Biotite code that builds the C-alpha atoms (Angstrom):
import biotite.structure as struc

atoms = struc.array([
    struc.Atom([0.000, 0.000, 0.000], chain_id="A", res_id=1, res_name="UNK", atom_name="CA", element="C"),
    struc.Atom([1.385, 3.374, -1.011], chain_id="A", res_id=2, res_name="UNK", atom_name="CA", element="C"),
    struc.Atom([0.581, 5.958, 1.678], chain_id="A", res_id=3, res_name="UNK", atom_name="CA", element="C"),
    struc.Atom([2.619, 8.674, -0.024], chain_id="A", res_id=4, res_name="UNK", atom_name="CA", element="C"),
    struc.Atom([0.835, 12.012, -0.386], chain_id="A", res_id=5, res_name="UNK", atom_name="CA", element="C"),
    struc.Atom([1.391, 13.852, -3.650], chain_id="A", res_id=6, res_name="UNK", atom_name="CA", element="C"),
    struc.Atom([0.932, 17.573, -4.089], chain_id="A", res_id=7, res_name="UNK", atom_name="CA", element="C"),
    struc.Atom([-0.013, 19.240, -7.338], chain_id="A", res_id=8, res_name="UNK", atom_name="CA", element="C"),
    struc.Atom([1.758, 22.490, -6.541], chain_id="A", res_id=9, res_name="UNK", atom_name="CA", element="C"),
    struc.Atom([4.162, 24.108, -4.147], chain_id="A", res_id=10, res_name="UNK", atom_name="CA", element="C"),
    struc.Atom([1.266, 26.261, -2.917], chain_id="A", res_id=11, res_name="UNK", atom_name="CA", element="C"),
    struc.Atom([-0.700, 23.138, -2.022], chain_id="A", res_id=12, res_name="UNK", atom_name="CA", element="C"),
    struc.Atom([2.270, 21.813, -0.024], chain_id="A", res_id=13, res_name="UNK", atom_name="CA", element="C"),
    struc.Atom([2.730, 25.180, 1.700], chain_id="A", res_id=14, res_name="UNK", atom_name="CA", element="C"),
    struc.Atom([-0.953, 25.264, 2.641], chain_id="A", res_id=15, res_name="UNK", atom_name="CA", element="C"),
    struc.Atom([-0.688, 21.749, 4.076], chain_id="A", res_id=16, res_name="UNK", atom_name="CA", element="C"),
    struc.Atom([2.238, 22.563, 6.394], chain_id="A", res_id=17, res_name="UNK", atom_name="CA", element="C"),
    struc.Atom([1.071, 26.097, 7.233], chain_id="A", res_id=18, res_name="UNK", atom_name="CA", element="C"),
    struc.Atom([-0.276, 25.060, 10.667], chain_id="A", res_id=19, res_name="UNK", atom_name="CA", element="C"),
    struc.Atom([3.216, 23.869, 11.663], chain_id="A", res_id=20, res_name="UNK", atom_name="CA", element="C"),
    struc.Atom([4.768, 27.074, 10.306], chain_id="A", res_id=21, res_name="UNK", atom_name="CA", element="C"),
    struc.Atom([2.269, 29.191, 12.266], chain_id="A", res_id=22, res_name="UNK", atom_name="CA", element="C"),
    struc.Atom([2.911, 27.218, 15.431], chain_id="A", res_id=23, res_name="UNK", atom_name="CA", element="C"),
    struc.Atom([6.674, 27.688, 15.145], chain_id="A", res_id=24, res_name="UNK", atom_name="CA", element="C"),
    struc.Atom([6.268, 31.403, 14.398], chain_id="A", res_id=25, res_name="UNK", atom_name="CA", element="C"),
    struc.Atom([4.087, 31.802, 17.527], chain_id="A", res_id=26, res_name="UNK", atom_name="CA", element="C"),
    struc.Atom([6.759, 30.027, 19.568], chain_id="A", res_id=27, res_name="UNK", atom_name="CA", element="C"),
    struc.Atom([9.429, 32.382, 18.233], chain_id="A", res_id=28, res_name="UNK", atom_name="CA", element="C"),
    struc.Atom([7.219, 35.427, 18.898], chain_id="A", res_id=29, res_name="UNK", atom_name="CA", element="C"),
    struc.Atom([6.939, 34.352, 22.539], chain_id="A", res_id=30, res_name="UNK", atom_name="CA", element="C"),
    struc.Atom([10.747, 34.352, 22.656], chain_id="A", res_id=31, res_name="UNK", atom_name="CA", element="C"),
    struc.Atom([10.804, 37.963, 21.430], chain_id="A", res_id=32, res_name="UNK", atom_name="CA", element="C"),
    struc.Atom([11.447, 37.259, 17.742], chain_id="A", res_id=33, res_name="UNK", atom_name="CA", element="C"),
    struc.Atom([8.339, 39.090, 16.513], chain_id="A", res_id=34, res_name="UNK", atom_name="CA", element="C"),
    struc.Atom([10.000, 39.828, 13.171], chain_id="A", res_id=35, res_name="UNK", atom_name="CA", element="C"),
    struc.Atom([10.052, 36.174, 12.051], chain_id="A", res_id=36, res_name="UNK", atom_name="CA", element="C"),
    struc.Atom([6.978, 35.004, 10.155], chain_id="A", res_id=37, res_name="UNK", atom_name="CA", element="C"),
    struc.Atom([5.771, 31.755, 8.623], chain_id="A", res_id=38, res_name="UNK", atom_name="CA", element="C"),
    struc.Atom([7.090, 32.827, 5.233], chain_id="A", res_id=39, res_name="UNK", atom_name="CA", element="C"),
    struc.Atom([10.575, 33.346, 6.671], chain_id="A", res_id=40, res_name="UNK", atom_name="CA", element="C"),
    struc.Atom([10.669, 29.830, 8.108], chain_id="A", res_id=41, res_name="UNK", atom_name="CA", element="C"),
    struc.Atom([9.409, 28.357, 4.831], chain_id="A", res_id=42, res_name="UNK", atom_name="CA", element="C"),
    struc.Atom([11.870, 30.359, 2.703], chain_id="A", res_id=43, res_name="UNK", atom_name="CA", element="C"),
    struc.Atom([14.821, 29.491, 4.929], chain_id="A", res_id=44, res_name="UNK", atom_name="CA", element="C"),
    struc.Atom([14.095, 25.762, 4.946], chain_id="A", res_id=45, res_name="UNK", atom_name="CA", element="C"),
    struc.Atom([13.253, 25.702, 1.241], chain_id="A", res_id=46, res_name="UNK", atom_name="CA", element="C"),
    struc.Atom([16.490, 27.470, 0.364], chain_id="A", res_id=47, res_name="UNK", atom_name="CA", element="C"),
    struc.Atom([18.934, 25.838, 2.785], chain_id="A", res_id=48, res_name="UNK", atom_name="CA", element="C"),
    struc.Atom([17.534, 22.493, 3.915], chain_id="A", res_id=49, res_name="UNK", atom_name="CA", element="C"),
    struc.Atom([15.018, 21.084, 1.495], chain_id="A", res_id=50, res_name="UNK", atom_name="CA", element="C"),
    struc.Atom([16.758, 21.864, -1.810], chain_id="A", res_id=51, res_name="UNK", atom_name="CA", element="C"),
    struc.Atom([19.421, 19.254, -1.097], chain_id="A", res_id=52, res_name="UNK", atom_name="CA", element="C"),
    struc.Atom([16.977, 16.681, 0.271], chain_id="A", res_id=53, res_name="UNK", atom_name="CA", element="C"),
    struc.Atom([15.348, 13.930, -1.741], chain_id="A", res_id=54, res_name="UNK", atom_name="CA", element="C"),
    struc.Atom([12.177, 12.008, -0.971], chain_id="A", res_id=55, res_name="UNK", atom_name="CA", element="C"),
    struc.Atom([11.002, 14.332, 1.782], chain_id="A", res_id=56, res_name="UNK", atom_name="CA", element="C"),
    struc.Atom([7.687, 13.458, 3.321], chain_id="A", res_id=57, res_name="UNK", atom_name="CA", element="C"),
    struc.Atom([5.351, 15.646, 5.376], chain_id="A", res_id=58, res_name="UNK", atom_name="CA", element="C"),
    struc.Atom([6.648, 14.210, 8.628], chain_id="A", res_id=59, res_name="UNK", atom_name="CA", element="C"),
    struc.Atom([10.232, 15.148, 7.728], chain_id="A", res_id=60, res_name="UNK", atom_name="CA", element="C"),
    struc.Atom([9.198, 18.658, 6.785], chain_id="A", res_id=61, res_name="UNK", atom_name="CA", element="C"),
    struc.Atom([7.182, 19.228, 9.960], chain_id="A", res_id=62, res_name="UNK", atom_name="CA", element="C"),
    struc.Atom([10.084, 17.832, 11.980], chain_id="A", res_id=63, res_name="UNK", atom_name="CA", element="C"),
    struc.Atom([12.439, 20.299, 10.255], chain_id="A", res_id=64, res_name="UNK", atom_name="CA", element="C"),
    struc.Atom([10.078, 23.159, 11.086], chain_id="A", res_id=65, res_name="UNK", atom_name="CA", element="C"),
    struc.Atom([9.884, 22.329, 14.783], chain_id="A", res_id=66, res_name="UNK", atom_name="CA", element="C"),
    struc.Atom([13.601, 21.552, 15.106], chain_id="A", res_id=67, res_name="UNK", atom_name="CA", element="C"),
    struc.Atom([14.951, 24.434, 13.050], chain_id="A", res_id=68, res_name="UNK", atom_name="CA", element="C"),
    struc.Atom([18.235, 25.994, 14.143], chain_id="A", res_id=69, res_name="UNK", atom_name="CA", element="C"),
    struc.Atom([16.826, 29.213, 15.569], chain_id="A", res_id=70, res_name="UNK", atom_name="CA", element="C"),
    struc.Atom([20.117, 31.122, 15.476], chain_id="A", res_id=71, res_name="UNK", atom_name="CA", element="C"),
    struc.Atom([20.626, 30.283, 11.796], chain_id="A", res_id=72, res_name="UNK", atom_name="CA", element="C"),
    struc.Atom([17.043, 31.280, 10.992], chain_id="A", res_id=73, res_name="UNK", atom_name="CA", element="C"),
    struc.Atom([17.501, 34.527, 12.939], chain_id="A", res_id=74, res_name="UNK", atom_name="CA", element="C"),
    struc.Atom([20.686, 35.323, 10.991], chain_id="A", res_id=75, res_name="UNK", atom_name="CA", element="C"),
    struc.Atom([18.947, 34.511, 7.707], chain_id="A", res_id=76, res_name="UNK", atom_name="CA", element="C"),
    struc.Atom([16.008, 36.823, 8.448], chain_id="A", res_id=77, res_name="UNK", atom_name="CA", element="C"),
    struc.Atom([18.237, 39.671, 9.618], chain_id="A", res_id=78, res_name="UNK", atom_name="CA", element="C"),
    struc.Atom([20.375, 39.300, 6.504], chain_id="A", res_id=79, res_name="UNK", atom_name="CA", element="C"),
    struc.Atom([17.244, 39.429, 4.347], chain_id="A", res_id=80, res_name="UNK", atom_name="CA", element="C"),
    struc.Atom([16.267, 42.672, 6.125], chain_id="A", res_id=81, res_name="UNK", atom_name="CA", element="C"),
    struc.Atom([19.663, 44.157, 5.309], chain_id="A", res_id=82, res_name="UNK", atom_name="CA", element="C"),
    struc.Atom([19.193, 43.334, 1.637], chain_id="A", res_id=83, res_name="UNK", atom_name="CA", element="C"),
    struc.Atom([15.670, 44.736, 1.499], chain_id="A", res_id=84, res_name="UNK", atom_name="CA", element="C"),
    struc.Atom([15.410, 48.274, 0.185], chain_id="A", res_id=85, res_name="UNK", atom_name="CA", element="C"),
    struc.Atom([12.288, 50.311, 0.677], chain_id="A", res_id=86, res_name="UNK", atom_name="CA", element="C"),
    struc.Atom([11.464, 52.810, -1.986], chain_id="A", res_id=87, res_name="UNK", atom_name="CA", element="C"),
    struc.Atom([8.977, 55.627, -1.889], chain_id="A", res_id=88, res_name="UNK", atom_name="CA", element="C"),
    struc.Atom([6.380, 55.167, -4.599], chain_id="A", res_id=89, res_name="UNK", atom_name="CA", element="C"),
    struc.Atom([6.250, 58.535, -6.352], chain_id="A", res_id=90, res_name="UNK", atom_name="CA", element="C"),
    struc.Atom([3.932, 57.492, -9.168], chain_id="A", res_id=91, res_name="UNK", atom_name="CA", element="C"),
    struc.Atom([0.503, 59.074, -9.604], chain_id="A", res_id=92, res_name="UNK", atom_name="CA", element="C"),
])
């Protein structure tokens, strides 16, 4: 019996693990890291952990979310802030 879950899109996968992402973000907010959001956790793991992994299942991904290296995530988010440039929209 094949109990593997297949997703039709990355958005569908994101939506499926969103409760775990929200839970981790709430945990980090309680620790004073109010600037880290679900999207940051997803982007960090997608870029640095999951791209080199093969045959990930939902359990592995949820485990990665809850056991993320907080200091590395914090550094990633702060670095992203440094690279973000706000511009004033002067168009009519």
